[in-house]
DOMI-763492 format. One record per residue (C-alpha): residue in three letters; x, y, z. Coordinates in steps of 0.1 Angstrom, whole numbers, padded with zeros to 4 digits, always signed. Layout:
<atoms>
AlaXYZ...
</atoms>
This chain:
<atoms>
Met-0169-0257+0167Asn-0133-0249+0176Lys-0130-0238+0212His-0110-0207+0202Ile-0137-0197+0177Lys-0164-0202+0203Tyr-0145-0180+0227Leu-0142-0153+0201Leu-0179-0154+0193Asp-0189-0154+0229Asn-0166-0125+0239Gln-0164-0105+0206Lys-0181-0075+0222Trp-0148-0066+0240Ile-0123-0085+0219Ile-0130-0068+0186Pro-0132-0032+0199Leu-0100-0038+0219Leu-0083-0052+0187Ala-0095-0022+0167Ile-0081+0003+0192Leu-0048-0015+0193Leu-0046-0016+0155Leu-0054+0021+0152Ser-0030+0030+0179Leu-0003+0011+0160Phe-0009+0033+0130Phe-0006+0064+0151Ala+0026+0050+0167Val+0044+0046+0134Arg+0040+0084+0128Ser+0060+0092+0158Gly+0080+0124+0153Gln+0056+0139+0128Pro+0020+0152+0129Leu-0001+0122+0140Leu-0031+0133+0121Met-0026+0130+0084Gly-0046+0136+0052Ser-0061+0166+0035Glu-0096+0158+0048Thr-0084+0161+0084Tyr-0070+0196+0078His-0100+0207+0057His-0122+0200+0088Leu-0097+0216+0111Asn-0096+0247+0089Ser-0134+0248+0087Ala-0137+0246+0125Gln-0115+0276+0131Gln-0144+0301+0127Ile-0180+0291+0137Ser-0210+0307+0120Gly-0246+0300+0114Lys-0237+0279+0083Asn-0212+0257+0099Phe-0225+0254+0135Tyr-0220+0216+0133Tyr-0182+0222+0136Leu-0187+0235+0172Pro-0175+0203+0189Leu-0143+0203+0168Asn-0139+0240+0174Leu-0139+0235+0212Ala-0115+0206+0208Leu-0091+0228+0189Lys-0092+0254+0217Phe-0083+0230+0245Leu-0062+0202+0229Pro-0029+0203+0210Leu-0029+0189+0175Asn-0014+0155+0183Phe-0039+0151+0212Leu-0068+0153+0187Ile-0062+0116+0178Ile-0085+0109+0207Ile-0114+0120+0185Pro-0112+0093+0159Leu-0103+0067+0185Ile-0134+0075+0206Leu-0155+0075+0175Ala-0142+0041+0164Leu-0148+0026+0199Thr-0183+0041+0202Cys-0193+0030+0167Leu-0183-0006+0174Ile-0202-0006+0208Leu-0233+0010+0192Phe-0232-0015+0163Tyr-0232-0044+0187Arg-0262-0030+0206Leu-0281-0025+0173Ala-0270-0060+0159Ala-0283-0076+0191Lys-0317-0058+0189Leu-0321-0067+0152Gly-0311-0103+0157Phe-0279-0105+0135Glu-0261-0138+0137Lys-0231-0139+0160Gly-0209-0154+0133Phe-0217-0128+0107Thr-0213-0099+0132Ala-0178-0111+0142Ala-0167-0118+0106Phe-0180-0085+0094Leu-0163-0064+0121Leu-0131-0084+0120Leu-0128-0080+0082Leu-0138-0043+0084Ile-0114-0031+0110Phe-0084-0045+0089Thr-0095-0026+0058Pro-0074+0005+0049Thr-0107+0023+0045Phe-0116+0017+0081Ile-0081+0026+0093Asn-0079+0057+0072Thr-0114+0068+0083Phe-0107+0063+0120Thr-0072+0076+0122Thr-0082+0110+0106Ile-0108+0137+0113Ser-0132+0122+0088Ala-0168+0132+0080Tyr-0178+0096+0075Ser-0165+0085+0110Tyr-0187+0112+0124Phe-0216+0102+0102Ser-0213+0065+0112Phe-0214+0075+0149Leu-0245+0097+0143Val-0264+0070+0124Leu-0257+0043+0149Leu-0265+0066+0178Ser-0298+0078+0163Leu-0310+0042+0156Asn-0301+0031+0191Leu-0318+0060+0207Leu-0349+0057+0186Gln-0353+0022+0198Ser-0351+0032+0234Lys-0384+0039+0251Lys-0368+0063+0276Trp-0345+0083+0252Arg-0362+0079+0219Phe-0369+0116+0214Leu-0332+0123+0217Gly-0327+0102+0186Phe-0338+0130+0164Ile-0308+0152+0174Pro-0281+0129+0159Leu-0305+0122+0130Ile-0306+0159+0121Leu-0268+0164+0126Gly-0261+0134+0104Thr-0276+0153+0074Phe-0248+0179+0074Ile-0221+0156+0059Asp-0232+0157+0023Leu-0265+0151+0003Phe-0254+0116-0008Ser-0252+0106+0029Ile-0287+0118+0035Leu-0299+0094+0008Ile-0279+0066+0025Phe-0293+0075+0059Thr-0328+0074+0044Gly-0322+0040+0029Ile-0308+0027+0062Phe-0338+0040+0080Leu-0363+0025+0056Ile-0347-0009+0061Tyr-0347-0003+0099Ile-0384+0004+0098Tyr-0390-0028+0077Ile-0369-0050+0100Asn-0379-0035+0134Gly-0403-0007+0129Arg-0435-0026+0124Ser-0443-0020+0160Lys-0479-0020+0174Glu-0469+0009+0195Lys-0484+0040+0178Leu-0458+0064+0192Gln-0430+0043+0177Gln-0447+0043+0143Lys-0452+0081+0145Asn-0415+0085+0153Asn-0404+0064+0124Tyr-0425+0084+0099Leu-0414+0117+0115Ala-0378+0106+0111Leu-0384+0100+0073Ile-0401+0134+0070Ile-0371+0151+0087Leu-0346+0134+0065Ser-0365+0144+0034Leu-0368+0180+0045Met-0331+0182+0055Phe-0321+0170+0020Phe-0337+0202+0005Ile-0328+0225+0033Asn-0291+0216+0033Gly-0289+0216-0004Leu-0306+0249-0010Ile-0298+0269+0022Phe-0266+0255+0037Lys-0252+0246+0002Ile-0240+0212+0014Pro-0222+0194-0014Phe-0237+0163-0030Val-0205+0144-0021Ile-0179+0159+0002Gly-0144+0162-0012Pro-0124+0151-0030Phe-0094+0155-0008His-0069+0136-0030Gln-0061+0127-0066Gln-0088+0103-0075Ser-0082+0070-0093Ile-0110+0043-0094Leu-0089+0011-0092Pro-0062+0022-0067Asp-0088+0038-0045Leu-0108+0005-0045Ile-0080-0020-0041Ser-0056-0009-0015Asp-0028-0033-0028Leu-0026-0009-0058Gly-0014+0020-0036Gly-0046+0039-0027Leu-0053+0059+0004Gly-0081+0035+0014Gly-0099+0007-0002Leu-0099-0030+0006Ser-0076-0060-0001Leu-0079-0081-0033Phe-0086-0111-0011Leu-0116-0094+0005Leu-0129-0084-0029Val-0128-0120-0041Phe-0147-0132-0010Ser-0173-0104-0016Leu-0180-0120-0050Ile-0188-0153-0032Gly-0210-0134-0007Leu-0229-0117-0036Gly-0244-0150-0045Ile-0254-0157-0009Ala-0269-0125+0004Trp-0302-0128-0014Lys-0309-0160+0005Lys-0303-0144+0039Lys-0329-0124+0058Tyr-0320-0088+0062Tyr-0287-0091+0042Ser-0305-0091+0009Phe-0312-0054+0014Ala-0275-0048+0006Tyr-0284-0054-0031Leu-0305-0023-0030Phe-0276-0001-0020Phe-0249-0018-0042Pro-0257-0004-0077Phe-0265+0030-0062Ile-0232+0033-0043Leu-0211+0016-0070Leu-0223+0040-0097Gly-0218+0069-0073Tyr-0182+0057-0066Ile-0174+0054-0104Leu-0193+0085-0117Leu-0193+0110-0088Ser-0163+0105-0064Thr-0141+0078-0050Gln-0147+0094-0017Leu-0176+0070-0015Ile-0152+0042-0010Phe-0163+0043+0027Tyr-0198+0031+0018Leu-0186+0008-0009Thr-0161-0009+0015Ile-0189-0015+0041Leu-0211-0031+0015Leu-0184-0053+0001Thr-0173-0063+0036Ile-0209-0074+0043Phe-0207-0096+0012Ser-0172-0108+0022Ala-0183-0117+0057Leu-0212-0137+0042Gly-0188-0155+0019Phe-0162-0161+0047Val-0189-0176+0070Lys-0202-0198+0042Val-0167-0211+0034Phe-0158-0216+0071Ala-0191-0233+0080Lys-0192-0256+0050Lys-0180-0292+0054Trp-0151-0300+0030Lys-0140-0334+0020Leu-0104-0324+0027Glu-0104-0302+0059Arg-0068-0293+0053Ile-0076-0276+0021Lys-0104-0257+0038Tyr-0080-0244+0066Phe-0053-0237+0040Thr-0078-0215+0021Ile-0089-0197+0052Leu-0052-0191+0062Leu-0044-0179+0027Phe-0072-0154+0030Ile-0061-0142+0065Phe-0025-0138+0054Gly-0036-0119+0023Leu-0057-0096+0045Leu-0028-0090+0069Phe-0004-0084+0040Ser-0027-0057+0027Thr-0029-0041+0061Leu+0009-0042+0066Ser+0016-0028+0032Tyr-0007+0001+0041Leu+0011+0005+0074Asp+0043+0009+0054Arg+0027+0037+0032Tyr+0011+0053+0062Thr+0044+0065+0077Ile+0051+0087+0047Leu+0016+0101+0041Pro+0015+0139+0044Pro+0021+0159+0063Thr+0055+0144+0071Ala+0080+0160+0096Asp+0099+0177+0068Ala+0067+0191+0053His+0056+0203+0087Asn+0089+0221+0092Ser+0087+0237+0058Leu+0052+0249+0064Leu+0062+0266+0097Ala+0091+0282+0078Leu+0066+0293+0051Glu+0046+0311+0078Lys+0077+0329+0092Ala+0090+0339+0058Thr+0058+0354+0044Val+0033+0381+0054Ser-0003+0374+0064Gly-0026+0377+0034Glu+0000+0367+0008Val-0015+0342-0016Ile+0004+0309-0019Phe+0006+0287-0050Ser+0013+0250-0046Asp-0001+0217-0057Lys-0037+0214-0045Ile-0028+0184-0023Asn-0009+0209-0001Ser-0037+0235+0001Glu-0053+0224+0034Tyr-0018+0220+0051Ile-0008+0255+0040Ile-0040+0270+0054Tyr-0037+0252+0087Phe+0000+0253+0095Ala+0012+0284+0076Glu-0021+0303+0081Arg-0020+0317+0045Pro-0046+0318+0017Val-0040+0295-0013Ala-0047+0299-0050Val-0056+0263-0057Thr-0076+0237-0038Tyr-0092+0204-0048Gln-0125+0221-0049Gln-0115+0251-0070Gly-0086+0266-0090Ala-0076+0235-0110Asp-0075+0255-0142Ile-0050+0280-0126Ser-0028+0251-0115Glu-0028+0236-0150Lys-0019+0269-0166Ile+0010+0275-0142Tyr+0024+0239-0147Thr+0023+0242-0185Ala+0036+0278-0188Asn+0068+0277-0208Tyr+0074+0314-0211Ile+0074+0344-0187Gln+0047+0361-0208Asp+0025+0331-0201Leu+0033+0327-0164Phe+0035+0363-0151Pro-0001+0374-0161Ile-0015+0343-0143Leu+0004+0351-0111Asp-0005+0388-0113Glu-0042+0382-0121Asn-0046+0358-0091Glu-0023+0379-0068Ile+0000+0350-0062Ser+0031+0363-0046Val+0046+0330-0031Leu+0053+0296-0046Tyr+0057+0266-0023Leu+0074+0237-0040Thr+0075+0201-0026Pro+0094+0170-0036Glu+0063+0156-0053Met+0059+0187-0074Lys+0096+0186-0084Asn+0092+0150-0095Ile+0064+0159-0120Leu+0079+0193-0132Pro+0104+0192-0160Ala+0139+0201-0148Asp+0151+0222-0178Tyr+0119+0240-0190Gly+0086+0252-0177Leu+0081+0264-0141Asn+0115+0252-0128Ser+0133+0271-0156Leu+0112+0303-0152Leu+0121+0305-0115Lys+0155+0316-0125Asn+0140+0350-0136Glu+0150+0380-0115Lys+0113+0385-0104Phe+0116+0354-0083Lys+0137+0351-0051Leu+0144+0319-0032Ile+0137+0326+0006Tyr+0137+0290+0020Ser+0153+0258+0009Gln+0155+0227+0030Gly+0159+0192+0014Asp+0135+0193-0015Tyr+0112+0219-0001Glu+0115+0254-0014Val+0097+0288-0009Trp+0099+0313-0038Val+0087+0349-0036Tyr+0074+0366-0067Asn+0074+0403-0072Leu+0039+0412-0083Gly+0033+0436-0111
</atoms>
């Protein structure tokens, strides 16, 4: 074995977490001069954490963070979650007997995926979920702290109902691998955990109205959201996808890893039929298969070693290219500095309570920065948006605005690119009932005289 590879395997517990933090810090650094936290999901959670009630008590830690930390300092949350998840994974992998080579390959491949980067540079429900799952499993294995394991187990059920099913599946596998303990208390705890997960599925669905899948928080597209090279917000590289196909044929021969087959059709169908938000789970699964494929290719003896190393280098450069191309896109992901300035101007130019219309991608930013209600979000109001976009006459547009009490329109460069210049909304804004009160670059704020 190459001495460098051996050094990596022996010291991966600090090398890979350090590399992950440096990589995530690089992505934050390229956003210098604009809000460091990006993405609609981030601001959805920040908005939800503004007011704590009995139905969203699980936002209390974020609510406290908002009270004591400025916005840009909140990047410490995803960084801490990333580091903690990696440390907890190593502890769990050691207890479950995962191979060193697989663990290193899996984590190295995972931290370079846009899905991992997007999840752990934003305020993401799935980064929180990962932390809670790993913490719960680690605590439940501890003789001294095992009863504390039920706290993160319960909190992990408040993400969405799909995640409860994932958690239940993970726990069943955990019981099969490590839960056949002769210790009666351990056995009782395992079964109690399964009962709690089952009960929380119904309690959260019926009482707390937790969605089946959280989101969406962006315009969904199956292929771009899967393959990051096609321009998605997350996903994984095409090279990683190719190696996952190799790993698919290997996993069934490997102890423990064959369980990934049980999750694969469930998560893949969920991703295609329900929401591409499930790319987080799909990326983890495909990275497991990719790691198995990579280890197989690396460990196999080739007749021509140069071709072997050329193949591995090609894979590594392909992976790095995907990450670097995502880094380039990351700098312009909303909210940009210009968008931030326009949202602050929107707050100053309007009165509290005025309903704002904009594209649904802007809704969470408007609520957070401008502190104004919006007419359209990703979760609701899509029909209103479509009607406003397609209205060609004032007799079509004005009743929609009046009925929904929309008195302000916030236009962005992205909206202007999709709106026709000489007819439709752009043309109707010339009517005397509209007044332009802010214009900077391609950002505009129009006031509409209701009634």
